C-alpha positions as a Markdown table, in Angstrom:
| # | Residue | x | y | z |
|---|---|---|---|---|
| 1 | Met | 1.1 | 7.5 | 38.3 |
| 2 | Lys | 1.4 | 11.3 | 38.2 |
| 3 | Arg | 1.3 | 13.5 | 35.2 |
| 4 | Tyr | 3.2 | 16.8 | 35.0 |
| 5 | Ala | 3.2 | 19.7 | 32.6 |
| 6 | Leu | 6.8 | 20.9 | 32.4 |
| 7 | Ser | 8.0 | 24.3 | 31.1 |
| 8 | His | 11.6 | 25.4 | 31.1 |
| 9 | Arg | 12.4 | 28.8 | 29.5 |
| 10 | Thr | 15.9 | 30.3 | 29.1 |
| 11 | Arg | 16.5 | 33.8 | 27.8 |
| 12 | Tyr | 19.9 | 35.1 | 26.8 |
| 13 | Gln | 20.3 | 38.9 | 26.2 |
| 14 | Tyr | 23.5 | 40.3 | 24.7 |
| 15 | Ser | 24.8 | 43.9 | 25.0 |
| 16 | Gln | 26.2 | 43.6 | 21.4 |
| 17 | Pro | 25.1 | 41.6 | 18.4 |
| 18 | Val | 26.2 | 38.0 | 18.2 |
| 19 | Ser | 27.3 | 37.2 | 14.7 |
| 20 | Leu | 27.5 | 33.4 | 15.0 |
| 21 | Ser | 26.6 | 30.9 | 17.7 |
| 22 | Arg | 26.1 | 27.2 | 18.1 |
| 23 | His | 24.4 | 25.5 | 21.0 |
| 24 | Leu | 24.0 | 22.0 | 22.4 |
| 25 | Leu | 20.7 | 21.5 | 24.2 |
| 26 | His | 19.8 | 18.9 | 26.8 |
| 27 | Leu | 16.2 | 19.9 | 27.3 |
| 28 | Ser | 14.3 | 16.8 | 26.0 |
| 29 | Pro | 13.5 | 14.2 | 28.8 |
| 30 | Arg | 15.0 | 10.9 | 28.1 |
| 31 | Pro | 12.9 | 7.7 | 28.3 |
| 32 | Val | 13.4 | 5.7 | 31.5 |
| 33 | Pro | 11.5 | 2.7 | 32.8 |
| 34 | His | 9.4 | 4.7 | 35.4 |
| 35 | Gln | 8.8 | 7.7 | 33.2 |
| 36 | Ala | 7.2 | 8.4 | 29.8 |
| 37 | Cys | 7.2 | 11.6 | 27.8 |
| 38 | Arg | 3.8 | 12.1 | 26.2 |
| 39 | Arg | 4.5 | 15.3 | 24.4 |
| 40 | His | 7.5 | 17.5 | 24.0 |
| 41 | Gln | 8.4 | 20.5 | 21.9 |
| 42 | Leu | 11.2 | 23.1 | 21.7 |
| 43 | Lys | 10.4 | 26.6 | 20.7 |
| 44 | Ile | 13.5 | 28.8 | 19.8 |
| 45 | Ser | 13.4 | 32.5 | 18.9 |
| 46 | Pro | 14.8 | 33.8 | 16.7 |
| 47 | Pro | 14.6 | 30.6 | 14.6 |
| 48 | Pro | 18.0 | 28.9 | 14.2 |
| 49 | Ser | 19.6 | 28.7 | 10.8 |
| 50 | Ile | 20.3 | 25.1 | 11.3 |
| 51 | Thr | 19.0 | 22.5 | 13.7 |
| 52 | Ser | 19.6 | 18.8 | 14.1 |
| 53 | Asp | 18.5 | 16.2 | 16.7 |
| 54 | Gly | 20.2 | 13.1 | 18.0 |
| 55 | Thr | 21.5 | 11.4 | 21.1 |
| 56 | Asp | 24.7 | 11.9 | 23.0 |
| 57 | Phe | 27.2 | 9.3 | 24.2 |
| 58 | Phe | 25.1 | 8.5 | 27.2 |
| 59 | Gly | 21.8 | 8.1 | 25.3 |
| 60 | Asn | 20.3 | 11.5 | 26.2 |
| 61 | Pro | 18.2 | 13.2 | 23.5 |
| 62 | Ile | 20.0 | 16.4 | 22.3 |
| 63 | Arg | 19.4 | 19.2 | 19.8 |
| 64 | Tyr | 22.0 | 21.3 | 18.1 |
| 65 | Ala | 21.0 | 24.9 | 17.2 |
| 66 | Thr | 23.1 | 27.1 | 15.0 |
| 67 | Phe | 22.5 | 30.9 | 14.5 |
| 68 | Gln | 24.2 | 32.4 | 11.5 |
| 69 | Asp | 22.5 | 35.8 | 11.5 |
| 70 | Asn | 23.2 | 38.7 | 13.9 |
| 71 | His | 21.1 | 38.4 | 17.0 |
| 72 | Ser | 21.0 | 40.2 | 20.4 |
| 73 | Arg | 18.8 | 37.7 | 22.2 |
| 74 | Ile | 17.9 | 34.0 | 22.2 |
| 75 | Asp | 14.7 | 32.6 | 23.8 |
| 76 | Ile | 14.5 | 28.8 | 24.3 |
| 77 | Leu | 11.3 | 27.3 | 25.7 |
| 78 | Ala | 11.0 | 23.5 | 26.4 |
| 79 | Glu | 7.5 | 22.2 | 27.1 |
| 80 | Ser | 6.8 | 18.6 | 28.0 |
| 81 | Leu | 4.0 | 16.4 | 29.3 |
| 82 | Ile | 5.5 | 13.7 | 31.5 |
| 83 | Asp | 4.0 | 10.6 | 33.2 |
| 84 | Val | 6.0 | 9.4 | 36.3 |
| 85 | Gln | 5.3 | 6.2 | 38.1 |
| 86 | Ser | 6.0 | 5.3 | 41.7 |
| 87 | Arg | 9.1 | 3.2 | 42.1 |
| 88 | Pro | 9.3 | -0.2 | 43.9 |
| 89 | Thr | 10.2 | -0.4 | 47.5 |
| 90 | Leu | 13.9 | -1.4 | 48.1 |
| 91 | Asp | 15.2 | -3.8 | 50.7 |
| 92 | Val | 18.1 | -1.6 | 51.7 |
| 93 | Asn | 19.7 | -3.9 | 54.2 |
| 94 | Ser | 19.9 | -7.0 | 52.0 |
| 95 | Thr | 22.0 | -5.5 | 49.2 |
| 96 | Thr | 25.5 | -6.7 | 48.4 |
| 97 | Pro | 28.3 | -5.9 | 50.8 |
| 98 | Trp | 29.8 | -2.7 | 49.4 |
| 99 | Glu | 33.4 | -4.0 | 49.0 |
| 100 | Asp | 32.2 | -6.8 | 46.8 |
| 101 | Val | 30.6 | -4.4 | 44.3 |
| 102 | Pro | 33.8 | -3.0 | 42.6 |
| 103 | Gln | 35.0 | -6.6 | 42.0 |
| 104 | Met | 31.7 | -7.5 | 40.4 |
| 105 | Ile | 31.8 | -4.5 | 38.1 |
| 106 | Ala | 35.5 | -5.1 | 37.2 |
| 107 | Gly | 34.7 | -8.7 | 36.4 |
| 108 | Asp | 31.8 | -8.0 | 34.0 |
| 109 | Leu | 33.2 | -7.5 | 30.5 |
| 110 | Ser | 29.9 | -7.4 | 28.8 |
| 111 | Ile | 28.7 | -4.3 | 27.0 |
| 112 | Glu | 26.4 | -3.5 | 30.0 |
| 113 | Gly | 29.2 | -4.1 | 32.4 |
| 114 | Leu | 31.6 | -1.8 | 30.6 |
| 115 | Gly | 28.8 | 0.8 | 30.5 |
| 116 | Ile | 28.6 | 0.6 | 34.3 |
| 117 | Ser | 32.3 | 0.7 | 34.9 |
| 118 | Gln | 32.7 | 4.1 | 33.1 |
| 119 | Phe | 31.0 | 5.7 | 36.1 |
| 120 | Cys | 33.6 | 4.3 | 38.6 |
| 121 | Tyr | 36.2 | 6.9 | 37.7 |
| 122 | Ala | 36.6 | 10.5 | 38.7 |
| 123 | Ser | 35.5 | 13.0 | 36.0 |
| 124 | Arg | 36.4 | 16.6 | 35.6 |
| 125 | Met | 33.8 | 17.9 | 38.1 |
| 126 | Thr | 34.1 | 15.0 | 40.6 |
| 127 | Ile | 37.8 | 15.1 | 41.5 |
| 128 | Ala | 38.4 | 15.5 | 45.2 |
| 129 | Asp | 41.3 | 15.2 | 47.7 |
| 130 | Thr | 41.6 | 11.6 | 48.9 |
| 131 | Asn | 42.1 | 12.6 | 52.5 |
| 132 | Leu | 39.0 | 14.8 | 52.5 |
| 133 | Val | 36.9 | 12.1 | 51.0 |
| 134 | Ala | 38.2 | 9.4 | 53.4 |
| 135 | Asp | 36.6 | 11.3 | 56.3 |
| 136 | Ile | 33.2 | 11.4 | 54.6 |
| 137 | Thr | 33.2 | 7.7 | 53.6 |
| 138 | Arg | 33.5 | 6.4 | 57.1 |
| 139 | Phe | 30.0 | 4.9 | 56.8 |
| 140 | Phe | 31.4 | 2.1 | 54.6 |
| 141 | Thr | 32.5 | -0.3 | 57.2 |
| 142 | Pro | 33.5 | -3.9 | 56.2 |
| 143 | Gly | 30.6 | -6.0 | 55.1 |
| 144 | Arg | 28.0 | -3.3 | 55.2 |
| 145 | Pro | 25.2 | -3.4 | 52.6 |
| 146 | Val | 26.1 | -1.0 | 49.8 |
| 147 | Leu | 22.8 | 0.8 | 49.6 |
| 148 | Glu | 22.5 | 1.1 | 53.4 |
| 149 | Ala | 26.0 | 2.7 | 53.6 |
| 150 | Ala | 25.2 | 5.0 | 50.6 |
| 151 | Met | 22.0 | 6.2 | 52.2 |
| 152 | Asp | 23.9 | 7.0 | 55.5 |
| 153 | Leu | 26.4 | 9.0 | 53.4 |
| 154 | Met | 23.5 | 10.8 | 51.8 |
| 155 | Gly | 22.0 | 11.6 | 55.2 |
| 156 | His | 25.4 | 12.9 | 56.4 |
| 157 | Ile | 25.6 | 15.3 | 53.5 |
| 158 | Phe | 22.1 | 16.5 | 54.1 |
| 159 | Ala | 22.7 | 17.1 | 57.8 |
| 160 | Thr | 26.2 | 18.6 | 57.5 |
| 161 | Tyr | 26.0 | 20.8 | 54.3 |
| 162 | Glu | 23.8 | 23.8 | 54.1 |
| 163 | Tyr | 21.9 | 24.7 | 51.0 |
| 164 | Asp | 23.1 | 28.1 | 49.8 |
| 165 | Gly | 22.4 | 29.3 | 46.3 |
| 166 | Thr | 25.0 | 32.1 | 46.5 |
| 167 | Ala | 28.0 | 30.0 | 47.9 |
| 168 | Thr | 29.1 | 28.3 | 44.7 |
| 169 | Thr | 29.0 | 28.4 | 40.9 |
| 170 | Val | 28.6 | 25.7 | 38.2 |
| 171 | Ser | 32.4 | 25.4 | 38.3 |
| 172 | Thr | 33.0 | 25.1 | 42.0 |
| 173 | Pro | 35.3 | 22.1 | 42.7 |
| 174 | Val | 34.3 | 19.4 | 45.2 |
| 175 | Asp | 37.2 | 20.2 | 47.6 |
| 176 | Glu | 35.8 | 23.7 | 48.0 |
| 177 | Val | 32.3 | 22.4 | 48.8 |
| 178 | Ile | 33.8 | 20.2 | 51.4 |
| 179 | Arg | 35.7 | 23.1 | 52.9 |
| 180 | Ile | 32.8 | 25.6 | 53.1 |
| 181 | Lys | 30.1 | 23.0 | 53.8 |
| 182 | Arg | 27.6 | 24.9 | 51.5 |
| 183 | Gly | 26.3 | 24.5 | 48.0 |
| 184 | Val | 23.3 | 23.6 | 45.9 |
| 185 | Cys | 22.0 | 20.3 | 44.5 |
| 186 | Gln | 24.6 | 20.1 | 41.8 |
| 187 | Asp | 27.4 | 20.4 | 44.5 |
| 188 | Phe | 25.8 | 17.8 | 46.8 |
| 189 | Ala | 25.4 | 15.4 | 43.9 |
| 190 | His | 29.0 | 15.9 | 42.8 |
| 191 | Leu | 30.2 | 15.4 | 46.4 |
| 192 | Gln | 28.4 | 12.1 | 46.9 |
| 193 | Ile | 29.5 | 10.9 | 43.5 |
| 194 | Ala | 33.2 | 11.7 | 44.3 |
| 195 | Cys | 32.9 | 9.7 | 47.6 |
| 196 | Leu | 31.3 | 6.7 | 46.0 |
| 197 | Arg | 33.8 | 6.6 | 43.1 |
| 198 | Ala | 36.7 | 6.9 | 45.5 |
| 199 | Leu | 35.5 | 3.5 | 46.9 |
| 200 | Gly | 35.4 | 2.0 | 43.4 |
| 201 | Leu | 31.6 | 2.2 | 43.2 |
| 202 | Ala | 29.7 | 3.3 | 40.1 |
| 203 | Ala | 27.8 | 6.5 | 40.4 |
| 204 | Arg | 26.3 | 8.8 | 37.7 |
| 205 | Tyr | 25.0 | 12.4 | 37.7 |
| 206 | Val | 21.3 | 12.9 | 37.0 |
| 207 | Ser | 19.7 | 16.2 | 35.9 |
| 208 | Gly | 16.0 | 16.8 | 36.0 |
| 209 | Tyr | 13.3 | 18.6 | 37.9 |
| 210 | Leu | 11.5 | 18.3 | 41.2 |
| 211 | Leu | 8.0 | 19.3 | 42.0 |
| 212 | Thr | 8.1 | 22.0 | 44.7 |
| 213 | His | 5.4 | 22.8 | 47.2 |
| 214 | Pro | 4.6 | 26.4 | 48.3 |
| 215 | Pro | 4.3 | 27.3 | 52.0 |
| 216 | Glu | 1.0 | 26.3 | 53.5 |
| 217 | Gly | -1.7 | 28.9 | 52.6 |
| 218 | Gln | 0.3 | 30.4 | 49.7 |
| 219 | Glu | -0.1 | 30.0 | 46.0 |
| 220 | Lys | 2.7 | 28.5 | 43.9 |
| 221 | Leu | 4.5 | 31.3 | 42.0 |
| 222 | Val | 4.9 | 31.0 | 38.2 |
| 223 | Gly | 8.5 | 30.3 | 37.3 |
| 224 | Ala | 9.5 | 29.6 | 40.9 |
| 225 | Asp | 10.6 | 26.0 | 40.2 |
| 226 | Ala | 14.1 | 25.1 | 39.2 |
| 227 | Ser | 16.3 | 22.5 | 37.6 |
| 228 | His | 17.4 | 19.8 | 40.0 |
| 229 | Ala | 20.2 | 17.3 | 40.3 |
| 230 | Trp | 20.8 | 14.0 | 42.1 |
| 231 | Leu | 22.8 | 10.8 | 41.5 |
| 232 | Ser | 22.3 | 7.2 | 40.7 |
| 233 | Leu | 24.3 | 4.4 | 42.4 |
| 234 | Trp | 24.7 | 1.0 | 40.7 |
| 235 | Val | 23.5 | -1.8 | 43.1 |
| 236 | Pro | 23.7 | -5.4 | 41.9 |
| 237 | Glu | 20.3 | -6.4 | 43.2 |
| 238 | Tyr | 18.4 | -3.4 | 41.6 |
| 239 | Gly | 20.5 | -1.8 | 39.0 |
| 240 | Trp | 20.7 | 2.0 | 39.1 |
| 241 | Val | 19.2 | 3.4 | 42.3 |
| 242 | Asp | 18.6 | 7.2 | 42.5 |
| 243 | Leu | 19.6 | 9.1 | 45.6 |
| 244 | Asp | 18.9 | 12.8 | 46.3 |
| 245 | Pro | 21.3 | 14.2 | 48.9 |
| 246 | Thr | 19.8 | 17.7 | 48.7 |
| 247 | Asn | 16.6 | 16.3 | 50.2 |
| 248 | Asn | 17.9 | 13.0 | 51.8 |
| 249 | Ile | 15.4 | 10.8 | 49.9 |
| 250 | Ile | 15.3 | 8.1 | 47.3 |
| 251 | Pro | 13.5 | 9.9 | 44.4 |
| 252 | Gly | 10.0 | 9.0 | 43.7 |
| 253 | Asp | 7.1 | 10.2 | 41.6 |
| 254 | Glu | 7.9 | 13.9 | 42.1 |
| 255 | His | 11.3 | 13.7 | 40.5 |
| 256 | Ile | 11.4 | 14.0 | 36.7 |
| 257 | Thr | 14.6 | 12.7 | 34.9 |
| 258 | Leu | 16.0 | 14.7 | 32.1 |
| 259 | Ala | 19.5 | 13.3 | 31.4 |
| 260 | Trp | 22.5 | 11.6 | 33.0 |
| 261 | Gly | 26.2 | 11.6 | 32.5 |
| 262 | Arg | 29.5 | 11.6 | 34.5 |
| 263 | Asp | 28.8 | 15.0 | 36.0 |
| 264 | Tyr | 27.1 | 18.4 | 35.2 |
| 265 | Ala | 29.4 | 19.1 | 32.3 |
| 266 | Asp | 28.0 | 16.2 | 30.3 |
| 267 | Val | 24.4 | 17.3 | 30.7 |
| 268 | Ser | 24.2 | 21.0 | 31.2 |
| 269 | Pro | 20.8 | 22.2 | 29.8 |
| 270 | Ile | 22.4 | 24.6 | 27.3 |
| 271 | Asn | 26.0 | 24.7 | 26.2 |
| 272 | Gly | 27.7 | 26.3 | 23.3 |
| 273 | Val | 30.0 | 29.0 | 21.8 |
| 274 | Ile | 29.3 | 32.5 | 20.5 |
| 275 | Phe | 31.2 | 35.1 | 18.4 |
| 276 | Gly | 30.6 | 38.6 | 19.7 |
| 277 | Gly | 27.8 | 39.5 | 22.1 |
| 278 | Gly | 29.7 | 41.6 | 24.7 |
| 279 | Gln | 28.2 | 41.3 | 28.1 |
| 280 | His | 25.2 | 39.0 | 28.5 |
| 281 | Thr | 22.5 | 38.1 | 31.0 |
| 282 | Val | 20.6 | 34.9 | 31.5 |
| 283 | His | 17.1 | 34.5 | 32.9 |
| 284 | Val | 15.6 | 31.0 | 33.6 |
| 285 | Glu | 12.0 | 30.2 | 34.5 |
| 286 | Val | 10.9 | 26.6 | 35.3 |
| 287 | Asp | 7.4 | 25.4 | 36.1 |
| 288 | Val | 6.5 | 21.9 | 37.1 |
| 289 | Asn | 2.7 | 21.5 | 37.5 |
| 290 | Pro | 0.6 | 18.4 | 38.2 |
| 291 | Thr | -2.2 | 17.9 | 35.7 |
């Protein structure tokens, strides 16, 4: 087991006063079998007029924060102490043939089965041209184990697509990512999800954090970490299996899960509406430190 002190600070600065704003926060780590949140707090300045906590449709912890007084900035700091356990080794080659999996999902009308099936369909940010996706899903040959094929697809994305933090935005469609062969973790997760769902498989978007390591001989810079994204594929033998196409790995004890949904739009860290404000700037600092 590894323990991490996690800090995620977001600062909004407005050129003109905001008279009213309401925000939905996905900044509290959800409980998962391999991960436990020992301590968590949200510090918001200025203090919101109204706050409420709950869970969203997918079971993620959320907080609503409403500001009813004029304000020119918002500072939101999420601090957590997280324990993450190593995950069991998977026998990739003995998983169910991929073409049998959609039938298994469709035939399961239990509450759990219906919960899985909702991740089989394209969502707003995972819509892609069928012909483009067909070329990428060539690894799914008849009878091939589903997890083996999915990992080859992940390796293809890792080898073919270049990480470029300036090439895309949070709203860049999958087709554009396929065209330019560039993007960030969010784009690569959306791309693989689009491919898997095009085959009738269930895949969900996972947001979280990844421990980063500085170059040898250099100290880790404060605030140099970042949010991360990957995906989970439903595999009959194991349930939901995480895949990280940005790094071509099955996530382990250096990945911290925050939330999951159909795509980024379901779990963006901070979402909301404001009245006024003029131009605004956003500054984000993330630190993930072993303790």
